[in-house]
C-alpha positions in Angstrom: 0.0 0.0 0.0 2.8 2.4 0.7 5.7 3.8 -1.3 9.0 3.4 0.7 11.6 6.0 0.0 14.4 5.5 2.6 17.5 7.2 3.7 20.7 5.1 3.4 20.5 4.4 7.1 16.8 3.5 7.0 17.4 1.2 4.0 20.2 -0.5 5.9 17.9 -1.1 8.9 15.2 -2.7 6.7 17.8 -4.8 5.0 19.2 -5.9 8.4 15.6 -6.8 9.4 15.0 -8.8 6.3 18.1 -11.0 6.8 18.5 -11.2 10.6 14.8 -11.5 11.5 14.4 -14.1 8.7 17.1 -16.5 9.9 15.2 -18.2 12.8 12.0 -18.2 10.8 13.6 -19.8 7.8 15.4 -22.4 9.9 12.2 -23.4 11.6 10.4 -23.6 8.2 13.1 -25.7 6.8 12.5 -28.2 9.6 8.7 -28.3 9.1 7.4 -26.2 6.3 3.8 -27.1 6.9 3.9 -25.7 10.5 4.1 -22.0 9.4 2.0 -19.9 11.7 1.5 -16.2 12.3 3.4 -15.2 15.4 1.3 -14.5 18.5 -0.1 -11.0 18.6 -2.5 -9.1 20.8 -5.5 -7.0 19.6 -7.1 -4.4 21.7 -9.2 -1.3 21.5 -8.6 2.0 23.3 -11.6 3.8 24.8 -11.9 6.1 21.8 -12.3 3.1 19.4 -8.7 3.0 18.1 -7.8 -0.6 17.2 -4.3 -1.7 18.2 -2.3 -4.8 17.1 0.8 -5.6 19.1 3.2 -8.3 17.8 6.5 -8.4 19.7 9.6 -9.7 17.8 12.9 -9.5 19.7 15.3 -10.9 17.1 16.6 -7.5 16.1 16.2 -4.0 17.8 13.8 -2.7 15.2 10.2 -1.6 15.2 7.6 -0.9 12.5 4.5 1.1 13.3 1.7 1.3 10.7 -1.6 3.2 10.9 -4.3 1.8 8.5 -7.3 4.1 7.9 -10.4 3.0 6.1 -10.3 5.7 3.6 -9.3 5.1 0.0 -10.2 5.9 -3.6 -13.7 4.4 -3.0 -14.3 7.4 -0.7 -13.2 10.0 -3.3 -15.6 12.8 -4.2 -12.8 14.1 -6.4 -10.4 11.6 -8.0 -7.2 11.3 -6.1 -8.4 13.0 -2.9 -7.7 10.1 -0.6 -4.2 9.5 -1.9 -3.3 13.2 -1.9 -4.5 13.5 1.7 -2.4 10.6 2.8 0.7 12.1 1.2 -0.1 15.5 2.6 0.2 14.1 6.1 4.0 14.6 5.8 3.9 18.3 5.1 4.4 19.3 8.7 2.5 18.5 11.9 2.4 19.3 15.6 4.1 22.7 15.2 6.9 21.2 13.2 7.6 21.9 9.6 8.0 19.3 6.9 11.8 20.0 6.9 12.1 19.7 10.7 10.3 16.3 10.7 12.4 15.0 7.8 15.6 16.2 9.5 14.7 14.5 12.8 13.7 11.2 11.1 16.8 11.2 8.9 19.0 11.9 12.0 17.6 8.8 13.6 18.2 6.7 10.5 14.4 6.0 10.5 11.8 6.3 7.7 8.3 7.8 7.6 6.0 7.1 4.6 2.4 7.4 3.6 0.2 6.4 0.7 -3.4 5.6 -0.3 -4.9 2.7 -2.2 -8.4 1.6 -3.4 -9.9 1.0 0.1 -7.4 2.3 2.6 -4.6 4.7 3.5 -1.5 4.1 5.5 1.2 5.9 7.5 4.2 3.8 8.3 7.4 4.4 10.4 10.4 2.1 10.7 13.0 2.9 13.4 15.4 1.5 16.0 13.8 0.4 19.2 15.9 2.9 21.2 14.1 5.7 19.4 10.6 4.5 20.1 9.6 7.5 22.3 10.7 10.1 19.7 9.3 8.3 16.7 5.9 7.5 18.3 5.5 11.2 19.2 6.2 12.2 15.6 4.0 9.5 14.2 1.1 10.6 16.5 1.5 14.2 15.4 1.6 13.4 11.7 -1.4 11.1 11.9 -3.6 13.3 14.1 -2.3 16.9 13.8 -1.2 17.4 10.2 -0.6 21.0 9.3 -1.3 20.7 5.5 1.0 23.7 5.0 -0.3 25.7 2.1 3.1 26.3 0.4 4.1 22.6 0.7 0.6 21.5 -0.3 0.8 23.3 -3.7 4.3 21.9 -4.2 3.0 18.4 -3.6 0.1 18.9 -6.0 2.5 20.0 -8.7 4.6 16.9 -8.1 1.6 14.6 -8.3 0.3 16.2 -11.4 3.6 15.7 -13.1 3.8 12.1 -11.8 0.4 11.3 -13.3 1.5 12.7 -16.7 4.8 10.8 -16.5 3.0 7.5 -15.6 1.1 7.6 -18.9 4.4 7.4 -20.8 4.7 3.9 -19.4 1.5 2.0 -20.2 2.2 -0.8 -17.7 2.1 1.8 -14.9 -1.4 2.8 -15.7 -2.9 -0.4 -17.1 -4.6 -1.3 -13.8 -6.5 2.0 -13.6 -7.7 1.6 -17.2 -8.7 -2.0 -16.6 -10.6 -1.2 -13.4 -12.4 1.6 -15.1 -13.4 -0.7 -18.0 -14.6 -3.4 -15.7 -16.2 -1.4 -12.9 -17.3 1.7 -14.7 -19.1 4.2 -12.4 -18.8 1.9 -9.4 -16.3 3.2 -6.7 -13.9 0.4 -7.7 -13.6 2.2 -11.0 -12.1 5.3 -9.3 -8.6 6.2 -10.3 -6.5 5.9 -7.1 -3.9 8.5 -8.4 -6.5 10.9 -9.8 -5.9 12.8 -13.0 -4.1 16.0 -13.7 -7.3 18.0 -13.8 -8.8 16.4 -10.7 -5.6 16.9 -8.7 -5.4 20.5 -9.8 -8.9 21.1 -8.6 -8.3 19.8 -5.0 -8.0 22.5 -2.4 -6.2 22.6 0.9 -9.6 22.8 2.5 -10.9 19.6 0.8 -7.9 17.7 2.1 -8.4 19.1 5.6 -12.1 18.1 5.5 -11.2 14.6 4.1 -8.8 14.1 7.0 -11.3 15.3 9.5 -14.0 13.0 8.1 -12.0 9.7 7.9 -8.9 10.0 10.0 -10.7 9.1 13.3 -9.7 6.6 16.0 -12.8 4.4 15.4 -11.9 4.2 11.7 -8.2 3.4 12.2 -5.9 0.6 13.3 -2.3 0.9 14.5 -0.2 -2.2 14.1 3.2 -2.4 15.9 5.7 -5.1 15.2 9.2 -5.4 16.6 11.4 -5.2 19.7 9.2 -3.9 22.5 7.5 -4.9 25.7 3.7 -5.1 25.2 2.8 -3.5 28.6 5.2 -0.6 28.1 3.9 -0.1 24.5 0.3 -0.1 25.7 1.0 2.6 28.2 2.8 4.8 25.6 0.0 4.4 23.1 -2.7 5.2 25.7 -0.8 8.3 26.7 -0.4 9.5 23.1 -3.7 8.6 21.6 -6.3 8.8 24.4 -7.0 12.4 23.6 -7.7 11.7 19.9 -11.4 12.3 19.5 -13.9 11.0 17.0 -15.9 13.5 15.0 -19.1 12.9 13.0 -19.9 9.3 12.2 -17.8 8.0 9.3 -19.9 7.4 6.2 -18.7 4.5 4.1 -20.1 3.7 0.6 -22.0 0.4 0.1 -19.6 -1.3 -2.1 -21.9 -4.3 -2.6 -24.4 -2.1 -4.4 -24.7 -1.8 -8.2 -21.7 -4.1 -8.8 -21.5 -4.4 -12.6 -21.7 -7.7 -14.6 -20.0 -8.4 -17.8 -22.8 -8.7 -20.4 -20.7 -8.6 -23.5 -17.0 -8.6 -24.5 -15.6 -5.1 -24.6 -12.3 -3.6 -25.7 -10.9 -0.4 -24.4 -8.4 0.8 -27.1 -6.1 3.4 -25.6 -4.3 5.3 -28.4 -0.7 6.1 -27.7 0.3 7.4 -31.1 4.0 7.1 -30.6 3.9 3.5 -29.3 6.0 0.8 -30.9 4.5 -1.9 -28.8 1.0 -2.9 -27.5 0.4 -3.5 -23.8 -2.6 -5.6 -23.1 -4.8 -6.9 -20.3 -7.5 -9.5 -20.6 -9.9 -10.6 -17.9 -13.0 -9.6 -15.9 -14.7 -9.4 -12.5 -13.5 -12.1 -10.1 -13.3 -12.9 -6.4 -13.4 -10.7 -3.3 -11.0 -10.6 -0.4 -12.7 -13.2 1.8 -13.3 -15.8 -0.8 -12.8 -19.2 1.1 -11.3 -20.8 -2.0 -8.5 -18.2 -2.5 -5.7 -20.5 -1.5 -6.6 -23.1 -4.1 -7.2 -20.4 -6.7 -3.8 -19.0 -6.1 -2.2 -22.4 -6.8 -4.2 -22.7 -10.1 -3.1 -19.2 -11.1 0.5 -20.1 -10.3 0.3 -22.7 -13.1 -1.4 -20.3 -15.5 0.6 -17.1 -15.0 1.9 -16.8 -11.4 5.6 -17.8 -11.8 8.4 -17.6 -14.4 7.7 -21.2 -15.5 4.0 -20.6 -15.9 2.1 -21.6 -19.0 1.7 -18.0 -20.1 5.3 -17.1 -19.7 6.4 -20.3 -21.4 4.2 -19.8 -24.4 4.5 -16.0 -24.9 8.1 -15.5 -23.9 10.1 -18.8 -24.0 8.4 -20.7 -26.9 7.3 -17.9 -29.2 9.5 -15.0 -28.3 6.6 -12.6 -28.5 7.3 -10.8 -25.3 9.8 -10.5 -22.4 7.1 -11.5 -19.9 3.5 -12.6 -19.4 1.5 -13.4 -16.3 -1.9 -13.4 -14.6 -3.3 -12.6 -11.2 -6.2 -11.6 -9.0 -6.7 -8.2 -7.4 -9.1 -8.6 -4.4 -11.2 -5.9 -2.7 -13.7 -6.2 0.1 -16.8 -6.6 -2.1 -15.4 -7.7 -5.5 -12.2 -8.1 -7.5 -10.6 -8.7 -10.9 -8.7 -11.3 -12.7 -6.4 -10.4 -15.6 -3.8 -11.7 -18.0 -1.2 -9.1 -18.8 1.7 -8.8 -21.3 3.1 -6.6 -24.0 4.5 -7.1 -27.5 5.7 -5.2 -30.6 2.9 -3.6 -32.5 3.1 -5.9 -35.5 2.7 -9.0 -33.3 -0.3 -7.7 -31.3 -2.8 -10.2 -32.7 -0.4 -13.2 -32.4 0.3 -12.4 -28.8 -3.3 -11.8 -27.7 -4.5 -14.9 -29.5 -1.7 -17.0 -28.0 -2.6 -15.6 -24.5 -6.3 -16.6 -25.1 -5.3 -20.0 -26.4 -3.1 -20.6 -23.4 -5.9 -19.5 -21.0 -8.4 -21.8 -22.7 -6.0 -24.7 -21.8 -7.4 -24.5 -18.3 -10.7 -25.8 -19.5 -9.5 -28.0 -22.4 -6.8 -29.9 -20.7 -6.8 -28.9 -17.0 -3.9 -29.3 -14.6 -2.3 -32.8 -14.3 -1.0 -34.2 -11.1 2.7 -33.5 -11.7 2.0 -29.9 -12.6 -0.2 -29.4 -9.6 2.4 -30.9 -7.3 5.0 -28.6 -8.7 2.8 -25.5 -8.2 1.9 -26.6 -4.7 5.5 -26.9 -3.7 6.3 -23.5 -5.2 3.4 -21.7 -3.5 4.3 -23.3 -0.1 7.9 -22.3 -0.5 7.1 -18.7 -1.5 4.6 -18.2 1.3 6.6 -17.9 4.6 9.1 -15.4 3.2 6.3 -13.0 2.6 5.9 -12.5 6.3 9.5 -12.6 7.6 10.0 -8.9 8.3 8.5 -6.4 10.8 7.3 -4.3 7.9 5.5 -7.2 6.2 3.8 -8.4 9.4 2.6 -4.8 10.2 1.2 -4.6 6.8 -0.5 -7.9 7.2 -2.1 -6.8 10.4 -3.3 -3.6 8.7 -4.9 -5.6 6.0 -6.6 -7.9 8.5 -8.2 -4.7 9.9 -9.0 -3.2 6.5 -10.6 -6.3 5.0 -11.9 -8.1 8.1 -10.0 -11.4 7.9 -8.0 -13.1 10.7 -5.0 -15.2 11.4 -6.7 -18.3 10.1 -5.8 -17.2 6.5 -2.1 -17.5 7.5 -2.3 -20.5 9.8 -4.3 -22.7 7.4 -2.7 -21.6 4.2 -0.2 -24.5 3.8 -2.7 -27.2 4.9 -5.2 -25.9 2.3 -2.5 -26.1 -0.4 -1.8 -29.7 0.6 -5.5 -30.6 0.3 -5.9 -29.3 -3.2 -6.6 -32.1 -5.7 -6.8 -32.3 -9.5 -10.5 -32.6 -9.2 -10.8 -29.6 -7.0 -8.7 -27.6 -9.3 -11.3 -28.2 -12.1 -14.0 -26.9 -9.8 -12.0 -23.8 -9.1 -11.3 -23.1 -12.7 -15.0 -23.5 -13.6 -16.1 -21.4 -10.7 -13.7 -18.4 -10.5 -11.8 -17.8 -13.7 -13.8 -15.6 -16.0 -14.3 -17.4 -19.3 -17.1 -15.6 -21.3 -17.6 -11.9 -22.1 -13.9 -11.1 -21.5 -12.8 -7.5 -21.1 -9.7 -6.2 -23.0 -7.5 -3.2 -22.6 -5.1 -2.5 -25.4 -2.7 0.4 -25.1 -0.8 1.1 -28.3 -0.9 2.7 -31.7 -4.6 2.7 -32.5 -4.2 3.2 -36.2 -2.2 0.0 -36.5 -4.3 -2.2 -34.2 -7.9 -0.9 -34.3 -9.0 -3.6 -36.7 -7.5 -6.3 -34.5 -9.3 -4.8 -31.5 -12.6 -5.3 -33.2 -12.2 -9.1 -33.3 -12.3 -9.3 -29.5 -15.4 -7.3 -28.7 -17.2 -3.9 -28.8 -14.5 -1.2 -29.1 -14.3 2.1 -27.3 -11.3 4.2 -28.2 -9.7 6.9 -26.0 -6.5 8.9 -26.1 -3.9 8.2 -23.5 -3.3 12.0 -23.3 -6.9 12.5 -22.3 -7.5 13.6 -18.7 -9.2 10.4 -17.7 -8.9 6.6 -17.5 
């Protein structure tokens, strides 16, 4: 969820955490891979409704603190407002300027970052355990008392406007936003997380202040703390800092289950990038939501299709045909819905060959299915890749934040490997038929429209837009 720009010291701290903290976990997993469990944590609520997760880890003297707020692009009245608000937290707080906060954080070799996503926003700090008191104080001020300094705010807006324009020079950076807009349309999941140049320009300092006041409330926020601390001491520090943080008017969240679209026909969004020498494409549709009970098995099936370097898609499009440098597939899951897509890119003149081969390879799920040897290989890969995802303080703090945001618990982690073990060839067929969109597929093609518009028509009803347009 967050962008992590680190000072050299901070980067070294995270690297140290990655290696040193991982050693005992990896040793234990090597002994018994199937026993991987989420480390013990405590969940509590302060009197003001603030949710707190505490997960002590004493292997290295590092701490990660993350605040997760239920406020994302789905809450935007103006595109990009949630993300801009999250980034504007760092423009000064608690009587300190942006420069003063940055100097203090840098002096400690720590890091402080914020960002927004589709359904949530986050603020995260990484620091040495000995600096807990100083960093918690700054973290509290930035989260609850941001200044939104006018001069710094307009500088931030200018940077974000430039970043949005720059992103459109690289189709792969904006593909997800085009795909979501095609699939979800006017539903909040179709909102562009980054906003557009025009929408960002229109956002005022007052709108950001009001968004913060509306959503950054203790009963709409969780703080997850992972690292080298004593739980009772940390509880006392948090109570002292956050007890005075008050709730305002009741938070109004959109009903994301309402008016979810259904794919009634195959559609193609053709995004014209007149100077393109290649076509970037995405193929898929609406898929599963975050709490789908079959997700573990689905992820194994997707590993075969496009979830690793030796996947069917990468083998066919890269290794065997040489049409691309890479191809893959995946699921993006939200609280009420989600998407599945196949993605790749190819030179303009091989657009049809690459898209057709991707579709042919995808159809293999139904025509031939997954044999036992392939399934066993994918299961071993998924089990091997799973524990390292949660070896660092940062990863665990992010996981706890996601548990709050999406409403799942530790069972997802603790039962993951046993669910992988239980997956059979017969069950994989059920998952393919149930969850992988097959009919009325949705396509986004970003490339030179004049050269590929006739090809686009063969896949569905075409809508053409300019990549330079102020929209997705």
